[in-house]
N, C-alpha and C positions, 0 to 999 in steps of 0.2 A: 503494500500500500504506500502512496505516497502523491506528491505534487508531481506533474509532468508539464514540460514546456516544449510546444511543437509549433513548427513554421510549417506552412504549405503555400503552393501557387497554382492557380487553375487559370487556363487560358483557352481562348476559343476564338476564332476569325470567320467572318462570313462576308461574302461578296455578292451584290445585286447590280444589275444592269437595267438600264432604261434608256429612252430616246426623251430629249429634252429641246426645247427652242432656244437659240442662242444668237443674240444680235451683235453683229460684229462691227456694224459702223452705223453711224446715224444717216437715216434717209433710206437705208438698204433693208429689205425684208429679212425678217428672221429665218435662219435655216435650222433643221432638225439634225442633232448630232448625237452620237452614242455617249452615254455616261456610264461609268463604272464606279461604284461607291463600296470600299472595304471598311468594315467595322471589326475592330480588334479589342476585345475585352480581356483584361487581366485582373484577376482577384488574389490578392496576397492576404492570407489569414495567419493570425497569431492566437494561441490559445494557451492558458494556464488551467489545466484540468486536474481533478482527483480521480486517481485510479485505484480501484479496491479490487483486490485479488479475490478470485473465486475458486480456482483451481490453481495450483503451482507444484508441478510434477517437474522436479530437476531434470529427468531422464526422458520424458515423455512429451510435455507440452504445458502451456500455460492458458488460463483464460481470465479476463478481468473485465470489470465494468469502469467505463469512462464517462465523468461527468464534467462538462465545461464549466468552470468557475468564472473566468473573465475571458473575454476573446474579442478580437477586432478584426474587421475586414477593410481591407483598403484597395480601391477600386480604381482602375485606369481604363478610360475608353477613348481611343483614337479613332479617327474617322479620315480617310483619303477619297476624295471625290475627283475623279479623272475624267475630262472631257477631251474627245479626240477629232479635231477637224481634219478630215482627210482630203475633203475638196473644198478649198476656199476661194469663194468667188472674188474676194476684194485682196488677196494676198496669198503667201505661200501656206501650205499645209502646217498645223502645229498641234503640239498637245499641252494641256495646261493642267496643275493639279492644285487643288484647294485642301488644306488639311487641319484638323484642329485636335486638342487634347484636352480631356477633362478628367476630373479625379473627384472621388467622393469616399466616405468613411462611414461605419456604422458598429454598433456593439454587436456581437454575435455570441451565441451559445450553441452547444452541441450536447449529445447524449448518445451513448452507444456501447457496443461490446468490442472487444478485441481479444488477441491471444496470439500463440505461437506454437508450432508443432515442429520438435527436433528431428531433423533428418540425420544428423551426425552430431557428437558431443560438441563440436564446434561451430554447427551450422544449423539454424532453424529457419523455417518458413514463418513469416509473420502476416497475420489477417487482422482487419479491423472494418467495422461498418458503424457509422454514425449519422444521425439525423441532426441537421443544422438548421437554425433559425436566425435570420437577419434580414434587414431591408436597408439599402443605400437610399435615403430619402432625397438627397439632391447631389447633383454632378456640377461642380463649378469648372469653367473653361480656365486653363491655366497656359494654353500655348495655342497660337492661331496662326495659320499661313492663308490667307485668303487667297482665292483665284484672282489673278490679274484681270481675266476676261470673265466679269460676273454675267450670269444668266438673267437677262433684264426682262421682266415679264409685264412691267406695266404698259398697257396700250395694246399688247398683242391679241389679237382674236383668239378666242376660246380660252383663255387664262383668266381665272375668276379671281386669284389671290397669289401673291407672290411668295407666300409662307411655304408653298410647295417646292420652292426652288432654292437653291444655296444663297446665301446673303452676299451682296458685294460690299465690300469693306470689313474691317477688323471686328471682331466679337471683342468687347472689353474682359480683360483678366479679371475672374471672379463672378462673370455673369453665370446664373443658373441656366443649365442645357434645358430646353424646351422641346416639344414635338406636336406635330399635326398628322392626323391622319388623312391621305391623300390617295386616290387612284389616278395615276398618270401625273397630270399636272392640275388636277381639280382636287380642291378640298371637299371631303364627302359631307361635312357639317359645318357650313359658314358661321352657325351661331355658338359653336363650341371654341371656348377659349384655348389658347396653346396649353399643354398639360407638360407639367416638370416630369422630367424623366426620372423614373424611380427603378431600381434593381432590386427584386424580391431574390433572396439567396436561400430560400427554405429549399431543402432537398436532402438526399441520401449521398452520402460519400463513402467510398469503399477504398481501401488501400491493400496492397501486397507488397510484401518486402522480402529480401533475404538478408538474415543478419549473422555476422560472425561473432562468436563469442571467445573470450579470451579465459585462460585460467582453468580449463576443463582437461587438460593434458595430465602427464606424469609428473612427479616434483622435478622442478627445475627447468621444465619445457612444456609450453602449452601445445595443445592437440593443434591448434591454428599454426602456431610456428612450425611446428613439425611438417605439417602439410606443405607450407610456403617455402621450407628448406628442403625440399624433396631431392634437390642436386646434392646435398652434402653427404660426405663419406661417413659422417657420424651416426645418419639414421638410416641412409639407402644402401650405401655401397659396403660390400665386403671388403675385407683388407686386400684380398688379392685382385680385385677388380679395378681397372682404370676408370677414371673420371670421364665422363661422356664429353665434358669440355677439353678433355686432353687427347682426343682421339688422334692418332698420328704423331704425337709428341713424345710418346715413350709411356705415358702413365706414372703411376706411383712407382711401378717396379720394373720400368722400362719396357713394358709390353707394348707393341706397335700393332694398330690397327687403321685400316684405309689409308688415305694419303699421308705420306711421312710429312711432318712439318706443319700440318694444318692445325690451327686453333682459332676459336671465335668467342665472342662474347656479345652482350647487348641488353636492351631494356624493352620491358613493355610499360608503357605509361599513359594513363588517362589524365587530361587537364581539364576541369570545368571552372568557367568564369561566370560571375553574376554582376551585373552593372548594378550600381547603388546609386547611381543619378537617374531621374526620370527621362524617359519611361523605364521602370525597373524590368529587368528581363535578363534571362541567361544569354550570354553572348559567345560561349565557347564550350563545346563538348568534343574535345579533340582526343583522339585515340592514334597513339604513336608506338611504332615499333622501330628500335635502332639495332642494326646488326653490325659488328665489326669483326673482320675477318683477317687473319694474317697467314701467309703461306711461306715457310722458310725453305728456299730453294737450295741454299748452300750456306757455308760459313759466311759468306760475303754478301748474300743477294737475298732480300726478303720482300715479299709483294704484300701490300695492304691495300684492303678496300673497306670502305665505310658507307653504309647506304642506310636509308630510312623509307618506311612507309607510314603514311598517314590518313585518317579518316575524320573529318570533323562532321558530327552528325547534327549539328546545332539548327541547320536549315531545314532538316526533316521534321520539325515540329515548330519552328518559329520562321516567320516570313523574314527576307533581307531587310525590308523598309522598317521593321521593328529592331531588329539587331543593330542596323545603321540608321537611325532616325535623322530627318531633316534638322539641319542646324541654321540654315539661312532661308529668307524669303525668296528662293530662286523658283518662280511658280513655273516659267517656262523651262521643261526639261532639258538642261543643258548638256546631257550625255548624247543628245540627237545631232546629227550632221547640221552643219548650218543651213542648207537647204534640202530639209527632209523630203522624201518621196511620199505619197500616200500609203504605200506599202510599209514603210517604216513607221509611220504614226500608227497604223493599225496594228503594228506588232508590240505596241507599248502595253505591258500588263501591269494592272493596278497592283498586283501582288509585288511586284518590282519594279515600281514607276519609274525610280531613277535608274534603272540598269545597274544596280549593284552587282559586281563583279563577284563571283563566288568561288571561292578556292577551297573546293570540298575534300578532294582526295587527291592522292598523288603517290608516286614513287620515285626515288632520286637515289643514284649513286653519288654520294656526296664527296668522296675522296678515292682516288685510285691510282697508287703511284709506286714506284719500285726505288727500293732502297740498295745502294751498292757501296761497299766500304773497301777502302783501298789503304795503303800505308800512310800516305801524306793528305788524303782528303775523303770526304764522304759526298755521294751523289744522290740525289732524289729527283726523279723523273716522273711526271704524271699530274694527275689533277689532285690539288692540294691546297692547304690553308697555312700561311706563314704569319706568325705573331711577332711584331717587333714592339719595341718600347719598354719602358720600365714602370711607367704610371698607368696602372689598369684603367681601361675605359677611356683615357684621354685622347687616344687617336692623333697624338702629336707627330711621332714617326711610324706608328702602327697603321700605315696607310696601304699596305700591299694589297689586299683584298678588299673589294667592295662590300658595301651593307646590303642586307635584306630588311626592308623597312616594313614588311609585311605585318607585324605587330608592334610597329614604332621601334622603341629600342627595350622592350618587355622581354623578348625572347631570351632563352639561355644561350650562353655564348656560342656554344657548337653550331647554334641556328642562325646566329647573326650575320655570318661571314658568307660570302659567295666564294666557293672554291673556283680556282682557276688553273687551266694548264700552264705548266711552267717547268723548269729546269733549276733547280737548286744545288749549288757546290759549295761545301765547307771546307776550307784549307786550314791547316794548324800550324803556322810558321811559330815555332818556339812555344811560349805560352800564350800567343794572341789566337783569335780566331778571326777569318775573313770569310764571310758568306757573300756570293755573287748569285743572283737570281735572273733568269730570262724568262719573262712571261710573254706566252705567245699568242694571247687574246686580249681584247680591250673589251670589258665588260662594265656597264655604268652601275651606280647603285639602284638596286630594285624597289620602286615604291610599292606602297600597300595598294591591294586591289582597287580598282576604280569604283568609287561611291562607297567602300568599306568604312568602318567605324574608325579606324587609324590612318585614313588617307589624309596626307597633308601636302603632297606634291605629286605630280604624274609627269612622265616623259612625253612631251607632246607629239602629236601624229606627225609623220615625216622624218623622224629620226631614224638613222641608220648608223650602227657603229662601225667604227673601221674594220675593215675586213681581217679576219684572223689568220695568222700564219698556220697554226695548229689549235683548233678549238676543243671545248670540252666534249663534243662528240667525236672526236678523232678524225675532223675533217681537216685536210691538209690544202694549203693555197701557197705556193712558193712564190707569188708575185706579191705577198703581204708581208714580207720580212720588215719593211720599213713600218709598219704599224705596231711591233712588238715593244715592250717596255723592257727596260734594265733597272735593276737596284743593286745596291752593294753596302755592306757593313762590315766594320773592323771593330773587334772588340778586344780590349785590353786592360790587364789589371794592373794598376801602378799604386803602390804602397796602399792597399786596401781599397783604392777606389777602382771601380770598375767603369771603363770609359769607352762608350761607343761613338763612333762617327758613321754617319749613314747619308746615302744619296739615292735619289729615285728619278729615273727620267720616265716619265708615265703620262697617261691620258687622265684629265680631270674626271672623276666618277660622277659628278655632277654635270651633265651636259647643259650647255650654254643655249639660251633661246632667242637667237637673233630674230628681231621682228621687223616688219615695215608695214606702212599704211597704205592701200590703194587708194588714190584720189579719183573724184568723178570727173566726168569729160570736161567740165567748166573749170577746172584746176583747183576747185577747193575741195572741202571734205563733206562727205554726206553727213547725214543725222545719225547714220549707223554705219560707219566705215568698217571695212572688213581688215582685221588685223591678220598679217600672215606671218607665221612662225618658221623659221628654219633652225630646228634643233641640231646641235652637234657637239662632239667631244673635243676639248681643246686640249692640246699639249702644255705639260707645265714640269718645271724641274724643281725638285726640293732637295734641300741639303739640311741635315740635322746632326744633332749630337745627345747623348745619354750620359747620365752621371749616377752612380749608386754607391752608397757607403753605408757601412754598418756601424753605429755607435752604441756597442753594447747591445740592449735590447731594444734599441730606436733605429730604424732604417730610413734612410734619406734617398729619396728617388727624385731625379729631374730629367725634363727633355726640353728641347729645344728644335724649332724647324723654320727653316724660311723658304718660301715657295715663290717662285718667279714666274711671272705671266698668268696669273689667275684670273679669270673672267667673273666679274660681278653683275647681278641684275641690277638694273637701273629704274628709276621711275619714268613714267610717260605721262607727263602733265599735258596741258593744253598749249602751253608756250613751246614744250619741247617737241610737239607734234607739228608745229607750224614748218612749210617748205624750207625756210631758212635753217631750221635746226638739223636738216639732213645732211649738210656738208659740215657739221661741226660748229661749235661755239669757241670764243675766246680761251676758254679752259681746256679745249681740246677733246671736248666730250661730244657724242653724236647719240643723244639719248633715244632718238628714233629707232637706233639700232638695238636697243635693249640690254647691252652687255657693255661693260667697261674694264679694260684691263689694269689690274694693279698687283705689284707684289703683296705677299701676304707673311704675316708672321703668327707663329703658335707657340705657346710654351706652358710648361706645367711643372708642379712640384707636389711631391707626396711624402707623408710621414707615416710609417707603420710602427705600432708600438702595442703594449699590453698595458692596461691599467685596472686594477682590482680584479684580475683574473679575465677580464673582456679584451679581445683583439680588437684593435681601432685602426682606422686609416683616416687621415685627412688628406684632401688634396685640394689643389688651386690650378684652375686652368684659365689661360686668357689667351684671347686672339686679337690681332692689331693689324690694321691696314694703314701704313706709313702715309701714304699720299693719299688719303681718303678725299671724297667729294660728297657734297650732300645729296647728289643725285643716286648715290649707290643705296640700295636698299638696306643692306647689313650695317650695323653700327660701326664707327672707327674702334672703339675697343668693346669687346664683349667678354664678359667674365662669368665663370661658373665655379663655384665652390661645393665640395663633397664632403659627405662623412660616413664612414661604413663602420659598424660594430658588429661583433659576433661572439656569442656567449654560449657555452655548452654547460649541459647538467647530466647527472646520471650516467656517468662514463660516456659522455657524447652519444646517449642514446636520443637526447633531446637537444636541439640547436636551435638557439634564437638569433635573428639576424635583423638588421634596420640599415637601409641605404637610404640617405636623404641627398638630394640634388638642389642646389639653389642657383637660380639664374638671376644675377643680380640687376641686369639691365632691364628685365621685364619684371621683376618681383616675382617670379614662378618658381613653384617648388614642387618636386616630385617625390613622394614619400613611398618606400617599399618595405615595410614591415613584413616579417615572415617567420614562421616556426615550424622546424622540421622534426618529426618524430620517427624515430627507426624501430619500427614494430618488431622485425626479425633482422637477420643477417642479410637477407634478400629484398625485405619489404620496407619502405618507408612512405610517411605521407606528409604533405606540405600543406600548411593553411597560411595564407598571406593576403595581401592587399596591394594594389597600385592606385595611389592618391594623386590626382592632379589639381593643384592649387594654383589659380592666377586668372588674368584675363585673356580671351580668345583674342584679342587684337582687332582694329577695325577695318583696315584698307586690305584689299586684294594683295597678296605679295608681302605682307608685313604683319602677317599672323605671328603671335607668340609661339615659340618652339614647344612649350609645356602648356601653356594656358589655352591653347587652341583645343586641348581634349579635356577642358574642364568639366564636362558633362559626360566623361567616360571613366570615371572612376570606378574601381571594381574589386571585389574579392575573389579569390580563386582557391580551389582544394585540387590537390594532386596525389595521385597514388603511382608508385613506381615500383616495379618487380624487376630484379636485376638478376641475369643469369650468365 
């Protein structure tokens, strides 16, 4: 018997279609256009219940009575109304979207029965059935994106009242949501007043669950732990049997099975994330398998392959427009071409009206390379990731591999970098090390999928990367050798100081977006000029240095890099768009081109130390443009301060972490607390949060790096099984 706290979420979506009149221009007759409306209802419930045990058999099962003492229901209703003008008598075809979000809450109670049937000592099947009472009496408008093209009904033949059609203009925040009963565009009862929308929550609720139980095994080891460690020699293998992971490597007693020299390991992982900003919803249900394989060819040659397979099930039960909600009032759907065809307009779906790109599943060979060891040097050839730098995460000299921004900067380190085809040679003259890298392909940073929750930039249409000499699919082009990249690093230890010198002749991983504006035939600019972008990668040269020194329990790390010839995006104001600006200005700027070349400096410093049994790291990163100009979008000086702390408990079975990133220029903060619990030697779970604090930024191209995602804070839960 006792008090039980529970949280649940229920959601459903409904789509309806009809035909409505639309007035495109004064003096023109109204036309009939198709309209689709999607209603998405989410109910989050919290209960504090008294649970009274009726049957409690430790080996067979349990039965209990559940009485809800205090409960609350928090409701969110979103609606998207999509109109599609496939044939426009006064202009080009278009699609327009109007949306609103309303919220309400109510007290709720429940009563029911529940129980569990034990399948194994460590596994049971849980069942429960409850009847719930509650009514949401009011839904208040909290967010509204009205369609720019309202359905104007006044004066149209056959239209009795405009209340049957979407309103033109904003709904005031806090307004109560009302409804009218209509058939087509006619109100069925003109004498009836608009009714306040109420949601009755009365009904039965059923639940089914699988539960894992700890502490039911033999002393010193739980049954669940024994099951999840089935690969351990302690419980599974006899003393004379080789480990399945050691197939071909000799086993524990030198027994050889299968291919000689083959070994592998990996992880199975589930990542589930829930957004804590409105609209509340699950945003990720990622299932991921990583497999690492190594094949020892001889004492000098080793072949390594690392791959992953993933499946994100979130869009199987939540639509993309809910996972990635609208942030701005862009009611004309911008993912469509500039001059869409009627077929392209007809293909727009109200369930994904903004064309959110869904990256649902995939399989990828992340790394595949051959290691060769010789007397005076080591050689690695193939698809690989190279990490430079001594200040983790600063990316001052660590610029060899481009970034994958699919989940902003929130992915684990092994998933953030994009592997490249390259040849890496390590020489060892004396006690120094010289590293030479030849990269045979040019690959830009990978943006998040278009329209997705963490989209902040996109590589524009028309971009073509420099042809690779040898790419990651092992396609060869001998004529593209001039498109390759070269990097070198020398590391030497002098009097306890580890000193590194680096150089990198590369392509900028952020493509430049040169632009021009087409003028009309009269020599001026039309009201809606067409901006034509020509995105391309630009050559840059970076030289840098790293310093590391240990002072007892304190470690100092510093990095410095100077980049020659980087292109920065510029503002495009009315003045700079004038024809005279095309040929440049007295300061040597041609803003109409959209990019300005400047040298660039980055430097960082970090301190690693322990305090009161807690590992800590303080970092300072600054970026500086020496010859800065106000037309440049990026600030002249950009400063970031970070702090990381890690504390272990229970012989490292429990680990707490906290990462704080503070962006001084925008007053933005990213907080990443996490707690990791190691359930067994093979199973661990992680509970954490990604909290974005700051302002989004107002102007296009000047959004804050962190604050842009201020409505995307989330909590997450991970389960990891290692084998």
